[in-house]
Each structure stands twice: as C-alpha cells, then as structure tokens.
N, C-alpha and C positions, 0 to 999 in steps of 0.2 A: 502493498500499498504506499504508493509514493507521496510525500509529504513535505514542505517548504515551511520555514518559520522564519519571519522577518521582524527585526527588530528595528525601531528607532527613536530619538527622543528629539522633542524640541523644550525650549525653554518655559512654554507653559503647560505644556503637557505630553503625558508620555504613552504612547500607543501598541499594544502587543499584538499584530495580525499572526491569526493563524490558519493556514491554507492548507486543505485539507484534501487532496483530489482523490478518490478511489475509484477504480477501473471497474473494480467488479458493481461498484451501485452507483457509479455515473454521478457523482455531485459535489457541487464544490460551495464550501461554505468560507465565507471571510467573517471574522471574530475580533473586537476590539475589546480590549480591557483595561481599567484602571491602574493608575502607577500602583497600588498595594497589591494588587493582583501579579504585578510585573517582576518582584522580588524573585518569586518563586518560581515562575518561569522560566525569569534568565539561570537560575541557579539550574533548572534541568536542563536546560536549551548550552551552558556549558559543557556539561556532564556529556549529552548527546553529541556535542562534535567531537569526542573524543572518540566516538563509535556510528558512522555515519550508515555503517553497515544494520545497525540494529534499528536506525532512525528510521531506515526507509524500508524494514521489513515488519510483520506482523507482530512483533516483539519489542514495536518500539512505543512510547508517549508512556500508557499509564498500564498497558497490561503486565510488565514486571515489576510494577509497582505495588500491584494488587495481587500480584499473586497468581493471575489469569493465564489461562493457554491460548486464548482465543475473545476475539470480543466479543461481549454479552449481547449486544444491544445494535446487532446491525438491520438495516433496514428490507433486506433481502429475506424473504420467507422460506424458515428452514425448520423442519419436522423434528429437527434433533434439538431445539430451544423449545419446542411445545407446549404450552401450559395448560392445564388442563383445569379451565376456569368452568364453574357448572354450565355456563351458558353455552362454553366449546362443547364439552360434555354432549349437551342436547343437541345442538347441531348437527354432530358427527353422529349421535346416534340417528339422526332424521337421515343423513345421508346414507347411511349403512342399511337403514331399513328399507330407501326406494331401491336400494341394488338387489338386496335381499329378495325383494317382495315384487321384484319386475314391474316398478311401477314404471309407467309411459315417460311421465315428467316428473322430475326431481327439482325445487326450486331453493336457494339459498342465496340470501341477500344479507348487506348489513351495511355499516357506513364504508368510508376509505380507510383503509386500515385497522381491519378490526378483526384480521386473522382469517379472512374467508380462502385463500390463496393456499394458505398453512394447513389449513383443513384438509381441500381439496390434496394436496401432494400428501397427506398424510394417508389421506384415502387409495392413492395411486399405491403408494406401499404397500398395503395391506391387501391390495387387489389379488381376487384369486387367478390361477393361472387359465380357468376355463373360461375367464370373460377377456375377451379384443378392448381396448379403452384407444377412443380417440380425443384428445385435447385440444382443444381448439379456444386462442386467445384474441380478442379482440378482434373476430372476424366482420367483415363491412362487405358491400358490394349490395347488388341488385338480383335478380332471378338469376341462376346458374352459378354467378359469381360463389354464392354462399356453398353450392352443391360442390363444387371444387375445395373450399377451403375443408369440407368434409371427408372427399376423398385421399384428399393430401395426409389428412389427419389418420387415415384410416391406410397409410400407404400404400394406396392404390394408385398405379399409374394415370397421369391427368394428360389428355388432349385438348389445349386452348381453344382448339378450332372445333371441338365435338358438338354438336348442337344440346341443348338440355334434355331431349328424349333420351339420347345415347349414354348421357353423364348419369341418367338417372338410373336407367337398366343397369348400368356396371354397379350403381351400389342395390342394388337390389340382388343382381347374383349371386354378389359378394356376400349381403347377408345371409341369403337364404343356404348358400356354403356353408357358413359359419353354423348356421343353424343345423344343419345335417351331420356337422362333427359336432354335434353338442356343446358349441360354445353360443355366447350374448356378446352381443355387441352394445356397449356403452359410448355416449358421446357426453363427453362434459364439456361447455361453452363457458371459458371464463370472459370476465367485464361482459357478459350479454344484454348490461344494459343498453350499449352502444351497436345493439343490431336496430333496425329499423322495425316497425309494424310487419310490413311484408317479409322481412327477413324473419321474426317469429313464428309467422303463418307459415310459410316456405318449413321449417323446421318442423312445426307442429304437423306438417303433412307425410313428414317421413315415419310417423309414428303410426300413420295407416299400413304400414307395412307389417302384413302380419302371417302367421299360419296356422289357420285354424283360430286356436284359442290362445295361440303364443303369441308376445311379442317378439319381433324379431331385432327390436334396437330399443335404447332408451336413453334419453334426454335428460342431461342434470344442466341446469341453468346457474350460474354463479353470476352474482353482480350486486350493484350498488341498489339503495333503496327504489331508485327509479325503476329497477326491474321488476319490481313488486307493483308499482303501478302501472306499466303497462300490462304486464300480465291480468291486473285486474280490473282492466278498462274493458266496459262493459262491449265493447266492439269484439275482444279476442273470447268473448265467450266460450268457442270451441277448444282454444289452448287452456282455460282456467279448467275446464271440466276435464280435462288429460293429466292434472296435477293432481297426483296423488299423494305426495309430501313434500311440505315445505317450509322453513324456518327462516328468523330472521335475529341475526347477531347483533344484540346493543349494545354499548360500548360495558367496559368492565366497571364496578364498583369501587368506593374507595378499598374494603376489604381486600380486593382481586388484585388490585395494583399494588398493594403491596405485596402479597404475596407473588406476585408474578414476577417484580424485580429481585426478590430474594431465588426465584428458582433461576431466573435466567443469569444468575451471578455464581449460582453455586453449580450450574450446568458446564459454564466457562471456568469453572475451575477456584473460585472464590469461597468464601463461608456461605454466604448468604447474608451476611451482617453489616455488609457496606455501606448499607444507605438507613437510615437512624428513621423509626418509625414518622417523627416531625418533616422529616425531607419527606418521604414516601407521600403526606398529606398535600405538603404544597406541589407536589408532581402531579398527583390526582387533580388538584385545581386547575393546574396549568395544562395538562394534555384531556382534561374529563374525561380520561379512561378511554382513550383510542391508543391501544396498543402499538400502532407504528409510531405516535406523536410522544408514547412514554419513550421508547426506542429511541427518539432521538434527543430527548432531552435528557435522558438519562447518560448516554454516549458524552454529551456536552459535560454532564455534573461530576461524570469522572473524569473529565479531561482538568477540570477546574479543580479538583479535590487531588488531584495530580501535582497540578503546577504549584499549589498552594502548599503541598506536602502536608495534608490534612489524613488524620488516619481513618478518614471517612469521608461519605459525603454526608453532614447536615444541613439543617436551616441556613446558615450560613454562606454554604454552598451553591445553593440551590437559589438564594436570592441574588447569588452574583450574576449565575446565568441569566436570569429573568431583568436585572437591570442592565446588563452589557447588550440586551436586546438581540442574541444570536439564535434564541429558538425561532425560525421563522416557522414552524407549523403552528404556532398560536394565533400566525395570521387568520387563518383558512376558520378558526372556531370566532374569532372576533366576528369576523363577516358573516359567521352563523346567527350570532347576537340579532345582528343589523335585520337580517332577512324577517 
C-alpha cells in the first residue's frame, strides 16, 4: 500500500498532510492536523524514514504499533471479517432460505455500506457444488444486452451480433442441460437498483423457464433501498408476486457497533480492547451504524492514535478526527438529514 507523508510549517500554522493512495481500494485522502497532533506524527515519521520499505508495505503506519497482522477496517468486502450482528444473521438466513427453497426471486436490500455484498460473498463461499452460480454486478442496458450479461456470468460464449431470440434459446438450452444433470442455476444481481424497470421485467421473465413444476433458474436481487421501491411499484405486480423471500438490512445499533469494532480488531490480530467504550459511542454517533462508514472512521482513529502514541483510541482521539474534518463519509449523512 503506497503512501506519502509530507510535512511543512509556516510561522502561523503547522500542517500535517497525510496522503494514502491504496491501489486495492482506489481512494485518495488528504488530511490536515493541528500542531498538537504533529509532534507525535513527526516522531513516527522520523522512525519511518529509516525503514522506507516497511512504510510502503502493509506493515507500515499503525499495524505494528497495535500488534496487528492486517488492516482491520478496509473498505473492500471481506467475508473473513464478517461480523454476525442479529440483523446480518437474519439477512443471511433469508438468503439461504431463498436458495434452499428454490424461491423464484429473493430480494436483499440495505443502505450503502450496510454489508450486503459481504453477505453475498459469504453465501457464494458456502454454495453447494450442485448449484451453478452467475454473479452480475452493475448490469445495465436494454433488451438483449441484459441477456448478454447473464450469458457472460454463466460462462457461456456470446455472439454480440446474435438476435435476441438466439441468445434466449442458448440460455434456455443451458438451463435445461443443467437441470438434466441435477444442477440448479442461481443468478445473483448485485447493485440491482441500477436496473431499469424494463430490465427488471426482462429478468423476471427468465423465471418463466421451467420444467413441469421445477424452477430452472433462481434470481437473487441485491441492492439499495430504491430497489425495494421498484419491486413494490404497482406496475411490477408480476415481479412482486414472484418474490418468495426478502429482507432489508437496517443500520447497526450502538451496541452492535461496539461489538463490530472489537470483532474486527481481534480478527486482525489485536486484543479487541483498542477502542474505549466512550470512543465507540462517539463513532456510532458519527456513522449512524453504517458498517462502511464505521470502517472509514476507525481507520482514521487508529492512524491518529498511532501518531499521538496513544495506547488506545479514546474520546480525545475520536474528537480529533472529527475536528480535523477528515471523515468524508459523514457528509453523506448530513445530506440525509436535509432531505
């Protein structure tokens, strides 16, 4: 994980600029600190200068300081860090029920960063060998194009110039062949809220492909709250009636946030007590329980604690993160209030 540290000082102010460019997560953060925070950061920077290789690796920054073997609060979905809050347990149970009961359509919705994709990835890791799975993310397009997404997800050859009828026939033949071999086919549409009404209707029609009383294909639609609104639209009655299982992931409550933070710290090699209870309460207030925002905030909090040479993340560290305005995720929550 490449990183750059830049320090400069003027007569009236001292700024510490921390620039982290993570190739795996694709984000750039510019952060300013007050002169009080700069002293600890400067000491750490001096030590790091003697070991540039470590700074550029995943062992840099706060990992060694807190005895961690990996970053506990990355933004990428990672089933290895899965925290089973009561909500996530119920959400996953609904996904499992939809698959095992051969539900034509299963719907999972939730706020941005609520953990939907992580649940899907965990589901994929536990899928039986007798199930053929196609995962489609951010599918868009009109009639025919969506069918190409489906064929591609199932590993079937695609002729871009083939007419719609031919593409549909190829899919139908594949489903029948899988059924003959005792296999079921499940299509998972992640970020399904990006589909148009016409797109939802087109994939709904795929559930009409059946053999007597057996479904040849199951659909799992995963997306933001807008997806639920689309599915419940009176114009989508036929689709709604095919939904046999659905669940909406709400945000974590204060107790779950504290347990979530401790769990991820332990999973990363820590003790789980690096964040005080008071700090967790403030983090909950700042993130409103959205897992992805909790990750963003805690990552900064660990960085600040490291630069301060603090033994743990307490209220003071959390307030520094807030005062310096580096938690950009909070801006989306402010807009929420206005709306």
